C-alpha positions in Angstrom: 43.5 140.0 128.6 46.0 137.8 130.5 47.6 139.1 133.6 50.7 137.9 135.4 50.2 136.7 139.0 53.2 138.9 139.9 51.5 142.1 138.8 50.3 144.3 141.6 47.0 146.0 140.6 48.1 149.4 142.1 51.4 149.2 140.1 49.6 148.2 136.9 47.2 151.1 137.3 50.1 153.5 138.0 52.0 152.6 134.8 48.8 152.5 132.8 47.7 156.0 133.7 51.3 157.3 133.3 51.4 156.0 129.8 48.1 157.8 129.1 49.4 160.9 130.8 52.6 161.0 128.8 50.6 160.7 125.6 48.3 163.6 126.3 50.2 166.3 124.5 50.1 164.1 121.4 46.3 163.6 121.8 45.8 167.3 121.5 47.7 167.3 118.1 45.8 164.3 116.8 42.3 165.6 117.7 42.0 168.1 114.8 43.3 165.5 112.4 40.6 163.0 113.6 37.9 165.7 113.1 39.1 166.3 109.6 39.2 162.6 108.8 35.7 162.1 110.0 34.4 165.1 108.1 36.2 164.2 104.9 35.0 160.6 105.1 31.5 161.9 104.8 32.4 164.4 102.1 34.1 161.6 100.1 31.0 159.6 99.9 31.5 157.1 102.8 28.6 156.4 105.1 28.9 157.5 108.7 29.1 153.8 109.7 31.9 153.1 107.2 33.8 156.2 108.3 33.6 155.2 111.9 34.4 151.5 111.2 37.6 152.5 109.5 38.8 154.2 112.7 37.8 151.2 114.8 39.2 148.5 112.6 42.1 150.2 110.7 43.2 152.7 113.3 45.9 154.3 111.2 45.4 158.0 110.8 47.7 158.8 107.9 46.6 155.7 106.0 42.9 156.5 106.6 43.4 160.1 105.4 45.1 158.9 102.3 42.5 156.2 101.6 39.6 158.7 101.9 41.4 161.1 99.5 42.0 158.3 97.0 38.3 157.1 97.3 37.2 160.6 96.6 39.4 160.7 93.5 37.8 157.3 92.4 41.2 155.6 92.5 41.3 151.9 91.7 41.1 149.7 94.8 44.4 148.0 94.1 46.2 151.4 94.2 44.5 152.3 97.5 45.5 149.0 99.1 49.1 149.2 97.9 49.5 152.8 98.9 48.1 152.4 102.4 50.1 149.2 102.9 53.4 151.0 102.1 52.5 154.0 104.2 51.8 151.7 107.1 54.9 149.5 106.6 56.7 151.7 109.1 54.8 150.0 111.8 56.8 146.8 111.1 59.9 148.8 112.0 58.2 150.1 115.1 57.2 146.6 116.2 60.7 145.3 115.5 62.2 148.1 117.6 60.0 147.4 120.6 59.9 143.6 120.4 63.2 143.0 122.3 61.9 145.1 125.2 58.6 143.2 125.3 60.1 139.7 124.9 58.2 137.1 127.0 54.7 138.6 126.6 52.0 136.2 125.6 50.1 136.3 122.3 47.1 137.6 124.2 49.1 140.8 125.0 51.2 141.1 121.8 48.2 141.0 119.4 46.3 144.0 120.9 49.5 145.9 121.6 50.5 145.4 118.0 47.1 146.5 116.7 46.9 149.6 118.8 50.5 150.7 118.1 50.7 154.1 116.5 53.4 156.7 115.7 52.5 158.6 118.9 52.5 155.6 121.2 55.8 154.3 119.7 57.5 157.6 120.5 56.1 157.6 124.0 57.2 154.0 124.5 60.7 154.5 123.3 61.3 157.1 126.1 59.1 155.5 128.7 60.7 152.1 128.4 64.1 153.7 129.3 62.7 154.4 132.7 61.1 151.0 133.2 63.1 147.8 133.4 60.3 145.4 134.2 58.2 143.7 131.5 55.1 144.1 133.6 55.7 147.9 133.9 56.3 148.3 130.2 53.2 146.4 129.0 50.9 148.4 131.2 52.6 151.7 130.3 52.3 151.0 126.5 48.7 149.8 126.9 47.8 153.1 128.7 49.3 155.1 125.9 47.7 153.1 123.1 44.2 153.1 124.6 44.4 156.8 125.2 45.2 157.4 121.6 42.6 154.9 120.4 39.8 156.5 122.4 40.8 160.0 121.4 40.9 159.0 117.7 37.5 157.4 117.7 35.9 160.3 119.6 37.5 162.8 117.2 36.2 160.7 114.2 32.7 160.8 115.7 32.8 164.6 116.1 34.1 164.9 112.6 31.3 162.7 111.2 28.7 165.0 112.8 30.5 168.1 111.5 30.8 166.6 108.0 27.1 166.1 107.9 26.5 169.8 108.8 29.3 171.6 106.9 29.7 171.5 103.1 33.5 171.9 102.9 35.2 170.7 106.0 38.6 170.5 104.2 38.6 174.4 104.2 39.1 174.4 107.9 42.8 173.8 107.5 42.8 171.7 110.8 44.7 169.0 109.0 47.9 171.1 109.4 47.8 170.2 113.0 48.9 166.7 112.0 51.9 168.1 110.2 53.0 170.0 113.3 52.5 166.9 115.5 54.5 164.6 113.2 57.3 167.2 113.1 57.3 167.4 116.8 57.6 163.6 117.0 60.1 163.2 114.2 62.8 165.7 115.2 63.8 164.1 118.6 64.0 160.7 116.8 66.6 161.9 114.3 69.7 160.9 116.2 72.1 159.9 113.4 72.9 160.1 109.7 70.6 157.2 108.7 67.5 158.9 110.2 68.5 162.2 108.7 69.0 160.8 105.3 65.7 158.9 105.4 63.9 162.1 106.4 65.5 164.2 103.7 65.0 161.7 100.9 61.3 161.0 101.7 60.6 164.7 102.2 62.2 165.8 99.0 60.6 163.0 97.1 57.1 163.8 98.5 57.5 167.5 97.4 58.8 166.6 93.9 56.2 163.9 93.4 53.3 166.0 94.7 51.7 166.3 91.2 51.8 162.6 90.4 48.4 160.9 89.9 46.7 158.9 92.7 49.0 160.4 95.3 51.8 158.2 93.9 54.4 160.7 95.3 53.6 159.6 98.8 54.0 155.9 97.9 57.3 156.7 96.2 58.5 158.9 99.1 57.8 156.1 101.7 59.6 153.5 99.7 62.7 155.6 99.0 62.8 156.9 102.5 62.8 153.5 104.0 65.3 152.2 101.4 67.7 155.1 102.0 67.6 154.6 105.8 68.4 150.9 105.5 71.3 151.5 103.1 72.6 154.3 105.4 72.5 152.0 108.4 74.7 149.6 106.5 77.1 152.3 105.2 77.4 154.0 108.6 77.0 151.4 111.3 76.5 152.7 114.8 79.0 152.3 117.6 78.1 150.2 120.6 77.2 153.4 122.5 74.6 154.1 119.9 76.2 157.2 118.5 76.0 158.1 114.8 
């Protein structure tokens, strides 16, 4: 990966490990979810290699979880692709938010940072970047956060695969609830105005009302309506220059 000649190795390591350290509390919450994903991948009929490959190549927890559930329900491939695409569309917004603060990075940095970006690393970066004005500091900080999450997720997937081969009904563990708690913990501090609040309420209510729809279509609908309501709210209630609602 390219490195700027102005980067001091000790400074790079400091920001890298600080990014990983700041992500640690979220690693704990993601670990049970990774275990459940790996186990359910096996229970859904995927091979251990395919289950692990999805974590390596896709690296999108919620999308992987949904995809495995849809595969188990023998959902058509086009529905699986469309649903996971919409669920992951939020990463476009994440990237757009961080892009101005990473302006000037080479493609050799932007591509891996974009691939490894997750909900957890985004939340960590939003706060961490406020304390770091230099591009060099920000890129190493974000990389540390992302690689910590990536390593944690793949390790959890591997443990889940082993457990899934030994236990008949891993879904009965109830560990997937840890992801719900983790996302709530990340979400609440991010709701700083009416647009975010409206998006959360609309998507949450839609997901509950659409729970019984076939092929998990309620999740797809909730994601679309949540994003749409947030965008419309931003236009209806523009923020002041100070960033207040």
